[in-house]
C-alpha positions in Angstrom: -7.5 -6.4 -6.3 -4.6 -8.0 -6.1 -1.7 -6.1 -6.7 2.2 -5.8 -8.1 4.0 -4.3 -4.9 7.6 -3.1 -4.9 8.1 -3.1 -1.0 11.5 -2.7 1.6 12.1 -4.7 4.6 13.3 -2.2 6.8 15.4 -3.0 10.0 12.8 -5.3 11.7 12.1 -7.6 8.2 8.8 -6.1 8.1 7.4 -5.3 4.5 6.3 -1.2 3.8 5.2 -0.7 0.3 6.9 2.1 -2.0 5.5 1.5 -5.4 2.7 -0.5 -6.7 0.9 -0.8 -10.1 -2.2 -0.1 -11.3 -2.1 -2.4 -14.3 0.9 -1.1 -16.1 0.9 2.1 -14.3 3.7 2.5 -11.5 2.3 4.2 -8.8 5.1 5.8 -6.0 4.4 6.1 -2.5 4.9 9.3 -1.1 4.0 8.9 2.0 3.0 5.8 4.6 0.1 8.0 6.6 -1.1 5.1 9.0 -0.7 1.1 9.5 -2.5 -1.6 11.3 -2.4 -5.3 12.0 -5.3 -8.0 12.1 -4.9 -11.2 13.1 -4.0 -12.2 8.7 -3.1 -9.0 7.6 -1.0 -5.5 7.8 -2.6 -2.4 6.4 -1.2 0.6 4.9 -2.9 4.0 3.9 -0.6 5.6 2.2 -0.9 9.1 -0.3 0.7 8.5 -3.6 3.1 11.2 -5.9 -0.3 11.4 -7.6 -1.8 12.9 -4.5 -4.2 10.4 -4.4 -5.4 8.1 -1.2 -4.9 4.4 -1.5 -5.0 1.5 1.4 -2.7 -1.2 0.4 -3.5 -5.0 2.6 -0.5 -7.4 2.9 -1.6 -10.9 3.3 2.1 -12.1 5.7 2.0 -15.5 4.7 1.0 -16.0 0.9 3.5 -12.3 0.0 0.0 -11.2 -1.7 -1.0 -7.5 -1.5 -4.2 -6.1 -2.4 -5.7 -2.7 -3.6 -9.0 -2.3 -0.3 -9.6 1.4 -1.0 -8.9 3.9 -3.0 -9.5 7.6 -2.7 -8.8 10.8 -5.4 -6.6 13.6 -4.2 -9.0 16.0 -4.0 -11.1 15.0 -1.8 -10.9 15.1 2.2 -9.4 12.1 3.6 
């Protein structure tokens, strides 16, 4: 699922998600739990302010973001 993401480029210029939208609902990121890279994408495992976990994927060349996983906060990480 493609996402609209508000991001921040730190001192190294790498984009980090600060909030994203599911439909019209803005979901602020409370914490970046983990991050990793693959040859084509960067991934972020985040806990949103709603307590749920999400994995967001960023494609650098196209600047597109996608939601790749959702887990309700009441479930174990």
